[in-house]
Each structure stands twice: as C-alpha cells, then as structure tokens.
N, C-alpha and C positions, 0 to 999 in steps of 0.2 A: 626116658625121653619121649616126647610127643612130636608128632609131625603131621603135616597136611600134604598129601601127594595127589597128583593128577594122573588118572589112569582111565583111558578110553573116553576122554572128554567130561569126566566126572571128577569131583574132588572127594578125597576120603581123609578122615581124621583117624590116625593110627597110633598105636603104642606098641612097644615090644610085647610079643606074645598074643597080640589080638588077631582075630580071623575076620577077613572081609570077603565080600562076594563082588567080583568085577565082572565086566564084560568078557566074553570068552577069549582067552589068549591061546596062541599056538604053543602050548607046553603040555607035557604029559605029567602024570602024578609023580611027585618025588623030585621034580626038576627044581632048580634054584632060579629065581627071577630077581631082577634088580631094577628099581625105579629111580631115574635120575631127575625127574621133574618134581622137585620138593619145593612147594610153595612156602612153607612155614616150618621152623624147627624151634621148639619151645617158644622163646619170645622173639626170635629173629625172623623177620619178614623179608622175603625176596622181591625183586622187581624185574620180571615176574617170578624167576626161580632163584634159589640159593645155589651158588657155585660150590662144588665140592662136596655137596651133601647127597647122600644115597640112602635108599631104604631097600633092605634085602628081605626076601621072603621065600617060602617053599610052597609049592602047589600041592594042596591037600587033595582037591577033588575037582573033576570036570563033570558037569551035569546039566539038567534043564530045571528051571523053576516050575512052580506049579502053574496049571493053566489059567490063563486070563480069559474071561468071558467078554467078547465084544458083541454089542447089540446095536444094529443099525435100525433106525426107525424114522419113518416119515408120518407126521400126524395126518389123520383123516384119509389114509391110504393103506388098506389092509394088505396090498400086494407086495409092499416093500419091507416087510418084516423079516429079518434074518439074523442069524447068530453066527459068529465065527470064534474060533479058539486060537490061542498062541501060547507057545512055551518057549521062553527066552533062554537061550544057553548061557552059562556062567562058568566061572572059575573061582574056586574058593582058595584063598591064600592065607597062610599063617605068616605073620611078620616076625622074623627072627633077629633082625639087627637094624638099628638106626645109627648112622654114623655122620659126622660132620666134617 
C-alpha cells in the first residue's frame, strides 16, 4: 500500500517498510507513533483527509541533520559579511503499517 501523509506541515509519500525524516516529534526511540492525517491511500484521495485511514510507525532515531551554512552579504559593503550555522533536529520513523 502507498499513502501520502501530512506531518509537521509537510507531505510525505510512504510505503510499508520505508523510513522518513520528519520534524522533531516528542517521542523517544522505540515508541510507536500514529498519523491520522492521511491525504491519499493508493488511488483514493481525501478532501482534505481520508476518514478511518491511519499510518503507524516506529521511532528509529532522534538527531540533528548536518550543518547548513548561512551567508549574509550586502554588496559593496565589506562590514556586513557574516556566516551563521544551523542544525535542524529531526526524527527518523520507520513505517510499519498502513491501514484503511
């Protein structure tokens, strides 16, 4: 089965056994999570969500992604060059079950 779910304001295309990286959730490793905001299941499309459809998964890992370099620059002004860095936290989830 294939599904499109909404997590943290983003949409993810998932199948059973796939692993996705989502915005950080308040769950520890090994916890079971369930997503009720299913937008599409195989060929059925919800408006906006399908009723009775759920996607279950297991939290594999919580961590931080690699550092993103942010460079701020104003042309013709040497005083305003600066760099910043940012590491976005994530939660890695393995999809275990898709049910309708």
